[in-house]
N, C-alpha and C positions, 0 to 999 in steps of 0.2 A: 306265637313267639318264635317258633322254628323258622317260619317264613321271613320274619324280620331279620333273624340272624343271617340266613343265607343270602338275602338281598344285600345286606351290609357287607357280608363276606366277599361277594362277587361284584357288587355294583355301588359301593359306598361313595366313591368319588362322583358318580353320576347322580346319586340321590342328594348329596350335599350341594351340587351345582343346581339341581332343580329347585331345591329349597331356597337358594339364593335368588333364583329368578322369581319365585313366588313372593319372596319378601321384598323385592325391589332392591337387591344389593349386588347386582352383577357388575356394576361399575367399579366396585371395590377390587375386583379382580381384573376386569377388562379395560378399565380406564374409560375415556370418553365414549368409546364404542358402545358401552353398556348403558349409557345415560337414557336413551329413548325407551329402552325396555323397562328400566327402573321407574321412569316417570309414569309410564302406563300402569305398571303393577301397583305403584303407590296410589295413583289416582283411582284405580279400581278398588284398592284397599283389599287385596286378596287375602292377606293374613287375617284382617278383622272379619271378613266374610266367612272365613273358615272357622274362626272362633264362634261366630254366631251359629254356624251349622252344628258345631260340637254341642253348644248349649241346647239345641233342638233335637239332638240325637237320642235314640233309645238307649236303655242300659246295655242292651246287647251290643250295639254299635260301639259304645264307649269301652266295653270290655275287650272287644276285638282290637280296637285302636291302642288300648293300653298294653295288651299282650304283645302286639306287633312292635310297639315302641320299645318295650322291654327287651325284645330280641335284638333290635338294632343297637340298643345301648350296650347290651352284653358283648356284642362284637366290637363296638367302638372302644370298650374298656380295655381291649387288648392292644390298642394302638399306643405306641410310644410317642413322645413329642416329635421325634424324627419322622415317624410314620405319618403323623398329621401334616408335617411340613411338605412331604412329598405330594400330598393332595392339594397343596396351595393354601393350607389353613395354618394359622398360628395356634388357635385353640378351637376345638369343635364343641359346640353346644349340644347337649343331649337331645335326642329325638323325642318329639312329643306327638301325641295323637293328633293335635291340631296341625302339625306339619304334614301329615298324610292327607288331611282334608284340604290343606292349601295346595298341595300338588294336584289333587283332584280338581280343584277350582281352576288351577292354571291350565290343565288339559281341557277343561270344559270351555274356558275362554278361547283357547287356541283353535278348538274345533268349531265352536258356535258363535263366538264374538265376530260380528260382521262389520266392524268399523270401516275397513278398507273397501269392502263391497259397496257399502252405502255411499261412501265419498266418491268413489269412481263413477258409480251409476248416476249420482246427482250431477257430477261435472259433465258427463256425456249428455244428460238430459238438458242441462243449461246451454250446452254448446249446439246441440242438434235439434232441440225442440222435442216435445213428447213423442210425436209420431215417428220422427226420424230416429229417435233413440230406441224404439221398441225392439229392433233385432238384437240389441245388445243386452236386453233384460232376460231373466229367466222366463220360461214359458208360463203364461198366466199371471205374471207379475209385471207391474209397470204403471206409469201414470201417477199413481199414489195420491197422497193426501192433498197435494196442491194442484191436482189435475194435470193435464198435459202441458208442461211448461212450453213457452214459446222460445224462440231463439234469443240470443243476447241482445239483439237490436231492439226487441220489443220488451224484454224482461229487465229485471234489476241486476245489480252486481252479482257475479257468480261467487260461489264458495271457491276460494283459491285452493286448488288441490296441492297437497304436499308433494315434494319431489321424492317419490318412493324409490330410493336407491340405498344400497348398503344397509346400514343399521336402521335407517328410517323406514324401511318397508316392513310392515307387520313385525315390529321388533321382538315381541314375545314369541310369536310363531317361529321366527328365524332362529332365535337362540335355543328354542325347544326342539327344533328339527321337524316342525309341522307346517312349513310354509308353502311347499310346492304344489303344483297341479296334481290332482288325483288323490289327495289325502282323503281317507275315509273308509277304505276296505271293501271287500266283497265277501259274500257268503251264500251258499245255496244248499238246499236239502232235497233228498229224493225219497219218495214214499217207499215203504217196504214192499209194496206191490210191484215196483219196478226194480227192486234190488235182488241180486243173485241169492242171498241168504234169507230174504224175507224180512229183514230189519231195516229201518230207515237209515239213510246215510247222510252225513254232514260234511261240508267242505268249507274252509275259511282261509282267506289270505288277508293280511293286514298291510295297509299301504302307508309307508312312512318314507321320509328322506333316508337315503342310504348313509348310515352313520355308524360309527364305533364309539361306545358300545351300542349293541342293538337296543331298540326301544323296548321290546318285550323281554321277559325272563320266564322260562318254563319251570314249573314246579309241580310237585304232588304233595298233598297233605292228607294224612290219615290220623284219626284219633276219635275214639268213641263212635258216634254215628257219622262222623265226617269222613268222606273219601272223595277227593276231587283232584283232578290234574288238568293242566292247561297253561294258558299264557297270562302272566301278571305284568303289571307295571311296577318297576322298582320304586319303593316308597309308598305304595298303596296296597292294602291287604284285600284285594278283590281279583276275581278271575274274569277276564274279558272274553276269552275263548276257553271253554272248559267242558269236562264231562265227569259224571259220577256213574255209579252202577245203574242208575235209572234214567238219567237225563243228560242231554248235551246241548250246548248253545254256542253261538258265535255272534259277537256284536259288530255292527257296522255303523258308521256315523250317518245320521239322517239330518240333512242340512236345512232344517226349519229355521226361519228367522226368529231369533229369540232376543234380539236387541234392536232398539230404535234410536235414532238421533232426533231430537225434538228442539225446535227453536225456543228461545227464552227471551223475554223482554226484561231488561235490567233498568234500574233507576237509582238515583241517589249518588252521593259522593263516592267515587271509586266503584260505582255500580254495585252497591252493597245489598240491594234488595231486588227481588224478582216478582213479576206479576204472578199471582195465584188466584184464579177465578176473577172476582171483581176487586180484590184487594192486593196488598203487597206483603211479602214476607222477607225477613232477613235471610241472606245466604249463610249457610254454615261454612265456617272457615277452619281449615286445618293446615298446619305448616309441617313440612317434612324436610329433613336434611339428607341430601344424597352425598355420600362420600365417594370420591372419584380418584382412582389410583393415579398418582403422578400429577394431579391437578387439585385446585382448590375445591372444597365442598360446595355444593349448590343447594340453594333454598328453593323448595317446591311449595307453592301455595295451591291447595286444592279447595275449590269452592264448589258447593253442591246445593241443590234444591232437595226437597223431600223425595224426589223421584230418581235422582242420580247426580253424578258429578258433572260440572261444566268441563268440556274437553276442547274448546276452540283454541286455547293457548297451547294445548298439548299437541294438536295435530300439525301445524296450526291452521286455523280457519280465519280468514280476514274479514269476512262479510258480516257475520252475525253470531251471537252467542248460541251455543247448542248444548243440551244436556244429553247424557247417555243413559238410556233406560235398558237395563239388562235383567232378565228374569233370574239369572244366577245370583243376583244380589238379595233375593228373598230367602231367608234362612229356612233350612229343611234338614231332615235326616238323609243326607245325600248318599250314604253307603247302604241304606236299608234294602233297596231293591236288589243290588248285586249280591249282598250277603244272603238275601232270601233265596236266591237260586241254589245255594249250596245244600239246602235241606229240602228243596222241592222234589216230589216223587214222580211228577209227570208234567206234561206241557200245561195242563190246566192250572196246576199249582204254580208253575213258573210264571204264567201270565198274571196270576194273582199277586205274586211277589213283585213283579215289574210295575204294578200299579203304584208302588212306593218309590220307584226310581225317578230322579229329578234331572241329573245332568252328568255328562252331556246327553243330548237327545240321541237315542239309538234306534236302529232297526235291528231287532234281535231275531235270528233264525234259531228255531228250537226243534228238537226231536226227542222222543223217549223210547224206552225199551218195549213199551206196550204197543208201539206202532204209530202213535200220534206224532204230528209235526205241524210246522207252520211258521208264521212270521208275526211279530208283534212290535209296533213302534212304541217306545217308552221314553218318558221324560217330560219336563215342564216346557210347554209351548204356550205363549201368551194367548189368552182368550180375548180377541179383538172385536170391537164393534165394527170398525172399518179397517180395511187393509192399509198397511203403511205404503205399499207400492215400492218398497226398497229405496225410498228417498226420505230425507228429513221431513218430519211431520210438524204441524203447528202445535206448539207446546200448550197453548191456552185452550185448545179445543178439546172438551171432555170426550168427544167421540173417538179420539185417538189414544186415550189412556186405557191401560189395562192393569188390573190388580191381582189377577189369579191365573193359574194355568188352565188349559182346556181339561175337561174331565177325561180320565183315561179311557172311558168307554167309547169315545168318539175318535180315538187315534186309530190309524190304519192297522188292520190285521188281516190275516188269511190263514186257512187251515188246509193241510194236505188231505186229499180225498180222491175218489175214483176219477173225478173230472180235473183235479189239480194234483198231479203226481209230483210236481216240482214247485219249490218256493225259492225265489232268488231275491237277494238284497244286494244290489250293486249300485248302478247309477240311474235306476228308473224311479218313477214317481210312486210306485207301490199302489197302483189303482187310481191314480189321478188326484186332483186337488180335493181336499177335505175341508169341511167347515172351519174357517178361522185359521187355517194353516197356510203360511206363505213359504214356499220352498225356493232355495237357490237352485242353480242349474242342475237338472237331472235329465240329460238327453235320452238315456235308456239304451244306448248302443251296446254297452258291455252286457247289460242284462239280457237283451235280445240275443246276443251271440251265445251266451251261456245256455239260454233256453233252447236255442236251435241245436247246439251240440248235444245237450242232454236228450232231446227228442230223437235226434239222428242215431245216437248210440243205443237208446232204449228200443228203437225199432229193430235193431240187429240182434240184441241179446240183453238179458237183465244186466243192470249196472253193478259194478263193484268199486272198491276203493281206487284201483288203478285207473279206472275211467275218470273218476273225479280228479285225480292228480294230473292226468293228461290234459283235462280241460283247463286246469289252472295255468298251464304253460302254453295255452293257445296264443299265437302272435298275429292273428288276422287283424288287419286295420279296418275296423268295421265300416266306417263311413267313407273310406278312400275311394271306392269304386264310383259312388254317386258323385263325389266332388270332381273326379277326373272326367266323367262323362259330361257333366254340366259345363265344366270349363272348356273342354274341347268343342262342345256344341256351340258355345258362344264365340269361340275364336274364329269360326267360319272356315271357308275353303283354304287349303294350305298352299295353293299355287304361289302366292307371293311371300310366303314365310321365309325367314332366313333358314339356312341349312341347319344351324344349331337347334332352332326351335322345332323343326321337323324331327330331328333325331331324338330329342327329349320326349316329344309326343309319342313316338313309336315305343320308347322304353316304358312309358307310363301305360300305354295300351297293352303291352305284353306282360306287364307285372301281374303276379298272382295274388297281390294284396296281402302278402305275408311280410311283416317287418322283421325279416330274418337278418342276423348280423352280416351275412354274406351277400345280401340282396342288393343288386344295382338299382332295381326298380324302387325299393324302399328309400334308398338314398335320394333318388331323383324326385320322388313324391314329396318328401318332407322339405327338401330345399325349395321345390316349386311352390309348395304351400306358403312357406315363409316369404318368398318373393312376391307372391300374389297378395298376401296380407298387406305388405308394405305399399304396393302400388295402388291397391283399392282403398285402403282405410287411412293411411297416413295423411293424405290431403284433407280428409274430413276431421280426424281427431288430433293430428299432430303426433310426432314420434313418442313423446313422453307419456301422453295419456293412453295411446294405443298399447304401449308396452305395459303400463300399469294394469290395464284392463285384461290383457292376455295372461298376466301372471297371477290373477286372482285364482284361488285354489281350485275352483270347480268349473271355470270357463273352458269350453272346448273350442279351440280355434277352427276346427273343421266345421262345427255346427254354424258358427258365425258366417263363414264363407259360403256354406250351403244356402243359408237364408238369402244372402246377397245375390248369389248366382241364380237362385230360383226366381228372385224378383226380376233379374235381368232377362231371363228367358221368357218371363211373362210380360215384357215390355218396359219394365222399370217402374219405380215408385215416384210420384211427382214431388214428394217432400224429401227424397233421398237421391240427389244427383249422382252419387257414386254407384247407383244401380242402373244407370243408363246403359243399354245394350252396346252401343258403340264404344263407350268408355271402357266397359268391361272386356269387350273383345280385344281392344288394344292392350289392356293390362295383361290379359292372358298371354298374348303373343310375346310381349316384352318379358314376362316372367319366365316363359319357356326358354327364351334365349339366355336370360340372366342365370337360369338354373344350370345350363350347359357351361357357362363361364365360371360359375362358382364351383361346380364339381371339378372342372379342369384345374382351377387354381388350388383347391383344397386337396384333391386326391390324385392329381396328375393327368396327363394327356391320354394314358392308356385306359380305355373304357372298361377293359376287363378287370381293372383294379378298383373300379368304383364300387364301394360297398357301404351299407348302412352302419356296420359296426365300426368302421374307421371314423365316421362322423359322430357316432353315438356311443362313446365310451362310458363305462360305469366305474366310479371310484367310491369306495366307502370312506367318507371324510370323518375326521375326529370331531366329536361333538364339541361345538364352540364353548369355551369356558373351562375345558379340562386342560391340565398342564401338558405342554408339548411332549414331555417325556413319556406320556401315555400313548403316543401315536405308534401303533404297531406297523410292521411291514406287511407286504403281500396283500394289500387291500385294493389293488388295481393300478392302472386302468385295465378294464376288460372290455373287449368288443361285446356288446349286449344286444339281444333281440327284444322286440316289442316296441311299443310306443304308448302315447297317452290315451289311446283309444282301444287298445287290445286287452284281452283278459289278463295276460301276463303284462302287468303294467310296467312301463318304463318311460314315464313322462319327462319331458324336457321343458325348458323355458323358451317359449316362442320368441323369436327375434333377439334372443340372447345366447345363441349357440344351441347345439344339439346334444350336449352331454346329458346322459340319463341322470335325473335328479330324484324322482320318487319311484320306488319299486315296491315289491311285496316281500320284505325280508323274512316274514313269518308265514308259513303255510301249514295247514293241518287238514287231514281227512280222517274220518272215523266212522265206525258203525255203532249205532245206539245200543248201549247195554253190553258191549263187548270190550272189556278193558284191555284185551291183548291185541287189539287190531288197530289202534290209533297209529297214524303215521304223521310225522312232522319234520320240519327243518327250520332252523333259526340262523339267519346270516347276520354278521359273519360268525358268531359263536355265542355261547352262553356266558362266558366269563368277560368281565370288563377290565381285566389286567392284561396288558399287552404281552407279557412274557409267559402267560399261562398257556398250557397245552390246549385249552378249550376256548381261547380267545378268537381264533379264526378257523377252527377245525371243520366247521360245517359249510364253509364257503365253497369248496370244490363241489360238493353234492348239490348245493343250492344253484350254482351256475349251470350245472347239468340238468336241473329240473328233477332231481331225485329226492325222495323222502326216506326217513329212517324210522324204525320201530320205536314208538313211545309206549312201553308197557308199564303197567302198574302192578304186575305180579311179582311176588317176592323172589321166586326162583329165577326169573329173567333178570331182575335187578341185581341179585347176588352174583349171577354169572358174569356180569360186567363190572362189578364193584372194584374200585381201586382204593378207597379209603372210607372210613366210617367215623362220623362225628357224633359224640354223645352229649346231649344237653340235659342237665339235671337241675331242678330248682335248688337255689341256695338254702342251706339249713336255717 
């Protein structure tokens, strides 16, 4: 109840906006801009799915949800009508337990729903053929249910890809602040054998778009046997990063494919029936009215099969009807696993609790006070007979249907031990492909960099919290050196190169591969990479499709280029003309010269003033949907170090400018079992009220890479206390 109260006290406007998103009512505030998100939320029927989850929840989960809602409503009861109006509301409906589950469902879809990925990959496959499209697929995924598609000349009509611009691109992700590249977080643990005080260490950083208010909210709860502190999501009574006197954990997203698009055969007047096995079934029909601010209301007709809603009109897809199959539509006690962590006494009990976790799919790093630690993947991943290949599957083929998740015992896990002193969950595959699991892009560069830094420091001395905090701010561009060497090798001898191309090549060769804000080499590298992407891939994919592909949340442009350059160095691939060595050589030389021109135009003729920070500013934007009056000052722009490949994440949108979009606003490092030693920072601040002293107060420390003490000891808390709120049950 206390958590619900303080969430509403500091973040009520954020919670109400997220509830609108989950209910499909954002257009009531945003106007036509919110319609795509509302159409998707209503088609998924997030509110009804949350109600089904509540019906399947245990008594404990229901009690937690009810107590949390009571706390939210106790705070909302203090609002006057004028106070509600400042939030953009005329009347605020009470908070319900199902609202928290709807927010959890919304986040699960934003992290795991892969509509955009499936559509873009299918379009690339139809355009380039199965073999030609392989470099663009995640490792170990591709070809899929229909085999290697041939080119358009030999195949049928393509699925017409939506123009993913503005509100049409991943609309729920965009309005939630989970759209950009690099979303998903990192966490790593150190065995007590390698730690200075002999206890396991844990580090976590959460990757979100830079927004105000912050995505996370720090809290500590104590009562009876409960004692937990860490990071929560406003609106949801669970700890995603947390520690108790015995256990600590950090959640990162594990990008398993949990949704499929499947073709559907329709029949009858108005296509009212669909093929099911050897017979025909009537489609379920539901009508929804979308209210749109400043415009007429819109009628949405949702048609669905037993396995999921038809989405071709939503996307839109012109060629064929398709249904969306999402494992998140199967009802479950979705909070049980995270709530179970609060009472777990050690890593073994935590793993047992996580067997009940459903969504989103997580890679959880765990350590306990007794010295154990490790990693556990948890969540509902479809148990498939055949892989989907990340393209639409034939809906009538029973081999591509799934009805239940994989057993928890087959999900990836590892334990810390003498041979494995470190556990890292970042962008790696966590041990490679597992039975029935299809993963989106996991190149592993960040994971390997973290492991390398841990080993290097551990060789010098036992590790402590300062070591982990410094690793979190590492700005090494992991794959940049390989890309530069491959590109310059393909470019050939420099005798005939333009002067500008030779100058940029020298800058790249002399660069230390650190994407520091003041670095000229970092500026040259990222501009060169963008120029090379355009020259190599735009002729094959076209500008719109290439941009859509590179803006998918987990695609790494560096990795795509490395695959193509490696093919060129090997003589080129016969079914991929863009890998011909001569063509690539010319593209590299032109891109080097274009880089010089771009830097001169954007940053001036003085080479000494070329710097990455001037191209790569960071600004914390107001979460879309909140009243403009809530926009605080002092949120940027700031020259910012890092890139989409570094441990200190600072991802930008390739081919759409270099401004930092996704960063790690929340960082924590801690020692298992030591409640006085946790260090954390939350940018821009804890409060969601722009005039509050704590709205942006953590931003200076965060920009400098500093952490502050997060103690749960009474004396430490009382030393910094500025006010005390007392909550008592009503008589």
